[in-house]
Wavefront OBJ file of the C-alpha trace (Angstrom):
o trace
v 14.994 15.154 -24.039
v 14.244 15.386 -20.334
v 16.068 17.927 -18.144
v 18.517 15.336 -16.835
v 19.369 14.204 -20.355
v 17.244 11.046 -20.401
v 14.693 10.477 -23.146
v 11.137 11.626 -22.475
v 8.663 9.062 -21.287
v 5.439 9.687 -23.269
v 3.354 8.630 -20.268
v 4.959 11.381 -18.154
v 4.463 14.336 -20.483
v 2.856 17.237 -18.645
v -0.563 18.565 -19.584
v -0.016 21.874 -17.842
v 1.171 25.423 -18.332
v 4.871 26.065 -17.806
v 7.382 28.850 -17.705
v 11.117 28.765 -18.438
v 13.430 29.470 -15.494
v 17.089 28.966 -14.619
v 17.353 26.773 -11.515
v 20.299 27.155 -9.160
v 20.478 23.420 -8.433
v 22.320 21.807 -11.311
v 20.975 18.339 -10.502
v 17.298 19.311 -10.857
v 15.338 16.732 -12.816
v 11.869 16.084 -14.156
v 9.326 15.930 -11.329
v 11.283 18.055 -8.831
v 9.391 20.777 -6.966
v 10.835 24.268 -7.457
v 10.477 27.356 -5.256
v 11.356 31.015 -5.800
v 13.203 32.340 -2.752
v 15.654 35.192 -2.252
v 15.362 36.100 -5.911
v 16.468 32.646 -7.098
v 14.821 29.476 -8.390
v 15.880 26.371 -6.475
v 14.578 22.996 -5.323
v 12.002 23.494 -2.565
v 14.081 23.187 0.618
v 11.394 22.681 3.260
v 8.042 21.067 3.987
v 5.011 22.985 2.708
v 7.196 25.761 1.356
v 5.046 28.857 0.836
v 7.240 29.951 -2.100
v 6.464 26.974 -4.363
v 6.549 27.872 -8.055
v 5.825 24.509 -9.704
v 7.338 21.273 -10.992
v 10.173 20.649 -13.442
v 8.809 19.018 -16.582
v 10.279 17.743 -19.843
v 7.460 19.416 -21.748
v 4.056 21.015 -21.284
v 0.878 21.750 -23.190
v 1.515 25.500 -23.059
v 4.933 27.108 -22.536
v 5.306 30.763 -21.554
v 8.521 32.641 -22.273
v 11.683 31.590 -24.052
v 14.725 29.760 -22.775
v 17.113 32.248 -21.210
v 20.045 29.839 -21.439
v 20.945 26.186 -21.808
v 20.333 25.870 -18.070
v 16.686 26.945 -18.357
v 14.086 24.328 -17.498
v 10.317 24.181 -17.949
v 8.450 24.515 -14.658
v 4.735 23.639 -14.696
v 2.690 25.877 -12.409
v -0.843 24.865 -13.456
v -2.480 21.791 -14.965
v -1.263 18.209 -14.640
v 2.317 17.073 -14.209
v 4.285 14.166 -12.776
v 5.910 14.822 -9.406
v 8.664 12.972 -7.589
v 7.347 11.941 -4.182
v 8.263 10.114 -0.993
v 6.146 8.415 1.695
v 7.985 10.308 4.423
v 4.586 11.598 5.609
v 2.799 8.298 4.973
v 1.341 6.486 1.971
v -0.241 8.716 -0.641
v -3.808 8.130 -1.794
v -5.582 9.646 -4.767
v -7.176 12.882 -3.588
v -4.498 13.684 -0.967
v -2.945 17.129 -0.991
v 0.702 17.105 -2.087
v 3.328 19.653 -1.115
v 7.090 19.959 -0.745
v 8.832 17.987 2.009
v 12.008 18.103 4.090
v 13.700 16.292 1.187
v 14.758 19.065 -1.263
v 12.633 19.028 -4.389
v 10.617 15.969 -3.356
v 6.883 15.997 -2.680
v 4.933 14.251 0.070
v 1.427 13.963 1.451
v 0.357 17.086 3.308
v 0.098 16.693 7.071
v -1.643 19.627 8.728
v -2.307 22.957 7.089
v -0.078 25.098 4.896
v 1.074 25.643 1.312
v 0.184 22.925 -1.202
v 1.344 22.051 -4.692
v -1.758 20.176 -5.820
v -3.769 16.971 -5.520
v -2.513 13.415 -6.061
v -4.268 11.651 -8.942
v -3.088 8.127 -8.073
v -1.980 6.151 -5.021
v 1.647 5.685 -4.044
v 2.679 3.180 -1.370
v 6.257 2.468 -0.365
v 7.574 1.181 2.968
v 11.015 2.697 2.331
v 10.624 6.443 2.954
v 13.924 7.179 1.222
v 12.799 5.618 -2.039
v 11.498 8.184 -4.510
v 8.573 7.476 -6.824
v 6.674 9.535 -9.369
v 2.922 10.175 -9.570
v 0.636 12.459 -11.592
v -0.537 15.515 -9.669
v -3.172 18.109 -10.532
v -1.096 21.244 -9.983
v -3.100 23.876 -8.134
v -0.773 25.897 -5.931
v -2.497 27.341 -2.892
v -2.974 27.000 0.857
v -4.621 24.122 2.700
v -6.937 25.415 5.440
v -9.747 23.760 7.415
v -12.229 25.250 4.930
v -10.198 23.861 2.022
v -10.350 20.400 3.573
v -14.129 20.660 4.035
v -14.571 21.651 0.391
v -12.168 18.988 -0.903
v -13.652 16.042 1.021
v -17.318 16.883 1.779
v -18.457 13.252 2.217
v -15.685 12.424 4.673
v -16.309 15.695 6.509
v -20.030 14.936 6.732
v -19.266 11.495 8.178
v -17.083 12.983 10.901
v -19.653 15.657 11.746
v -22.403 13.041 11.926
v -20.245 10.808 14.121
v -19.482 13.708 16.472
v -23.177 14.636 16.619
v -24.291 11.092 17.447
v -21.476 10.518 19.961
v -22.014 13.798 21.813
v -25.804 13.424 21.708
v -25.629 9.970 23.304
v -23.490 11.338 26.137
v -25.777 14.325 26.727
v -28.936 12.195 26.606
v -27.334 9.649 28.936
v -26.444 12.255 31.555
v -29.853 13.940 31.328
v -31.629 10.586 31.685
v -29.477 9.504 34.620
v -29.884 12.901 36.301
v -33.670 12.657 36.155
v -33.677 9.063 37.435
v -31.294 9.913 40.276
v -33.364 12.924 41.330
v -36.547 10.851 41.281
v -34.800 8.111 43.270
v -33.613 10.542 45.942
v -37.108 11.990 46.252
v -38.619 8.500 46.495
v -36.062 7.530 49.108
v -37.028 10.563 51.177
v -40.709 9.621 51.016
v -40.199 5.910 51.686
v -36.932 5.096 53.521
v -38.002 1.458 53.962
v -37.747 0.926 50.217
v -34.103 2.083 50.142
v -32.717 -1.146 48.686
v -35.285 -1.259 45.887
v -34.672 2.389 45.035
v -30.896 1.950 45.094
v -31.179 -1.086 42.849
v -33.364 0.922 40.465
v -30.783 3.700 40.351
v -28.029 1.147 39.668
v -30.031 -0.401 36.799
v -30.614 3.023 35.290
v -26.910 3.769 35.621
v -26.218 0.672 33.514
v -28.813 1.809 30.982
v -27.162 5.221 30.822
v -23.776 3.623 30.232
v -25.354 1.413 27.568
v -26.763 4.447 25.744
v -23.322 6.063 25.694
v -21.652 2.877 24.463
v -24.213 2.374 21.681
v -23.782 5.993 20.583
v -20.000 5.592 20.557
v -20.194 2.371 18.541
v -22.497 3.956 15.958
v -20.177 6.976 15.666
v -17.166 4.688 15.186
v -18.941 2.631 12.509
v -19.871 5.820 10.625
v -16.223 6.926 10.607
v -14.717 3.636 9.421
v -17.234 2.742 6.687
l 1 2 3 4 5 6 7 8 9 10 11 12 13 14 15 16 17 18 19 20 21 22 23 24 25 26 27 28 29 30 31 32 33 34 35 36 37 38 39 40 41 42 43 44 45 46 47 48 49 50 51 52 53 54 55 56 57 58 59 60 61 62 63 64 65 66 67 68 69 70 71 72 73 74 75 76 77 78 79 80 81 82 83 84 85 86 87 88 89 90 91 92 93 94 95 96 97 98 99 100 101 102 103 104 105 106 107 108 109 110 111 112 113 114 115 116 117 118 119 120 121 122 123 124 125 126 127 128 129 130 131 132 133 134 135 136 137 138 139 140 141 142 143 144 145 146 147 148 149 150 151 152 153 154 155 156 157 158 159 160 161 162 163 164 165 166 167 168 169 170 171 172 173 174 175 176 177 178 179 180 181 182 183 184 185 186 187 188 189 190 191 192 193 194 195 196 197 198 199 200 201 202 203 204 205 206 207 208 209 210 211 212 213 214 215 216 217 218 219 220 221 222 223 224 225 226 227
């Protein structure tokens, strides 16, 4: 039977490694995120808690240790397990980092950098942030850093880098081009004041071309990001 007394759902059986612990919160149930703080095991009380131990599970592929008491529950700390989640930080997509949230024991999509529980294996969308769902998560407790993000999503990272390169290059090229044209125009104006209107018109046209280069570069960068 599951920790809360309900019968196990075969589709929610963990494929991870667990340990037996006695959790302070008597209402802990399958899928809750557990942390070890102040010498006690309890539902993770804060977002991206850096003391995360794992997830309460009805069973696991490998169990370490014996039950200390009737209050002991299996907590999966590695492998795959189902986790109770909320969309308090937005809809969850497969591949998103999952961590604890401001709702005790409940997971959510990671926003920013900090401690993580693992990686979502399926999507979860729900407009009601207070409604709790359950999704499979690849448990891999660690810390999300900029380098972690680059390694986790290399294609997306490459797209952003390429977009930044194209966008910044178009701006730099535009300014360099306009600077050269303006300098040439000023020199030509000094040599031939009678042709002032023609030279000014030429500078204005080149200003439009410069703006066009920047716009085209920005559009290309945007398309690269959204595709």
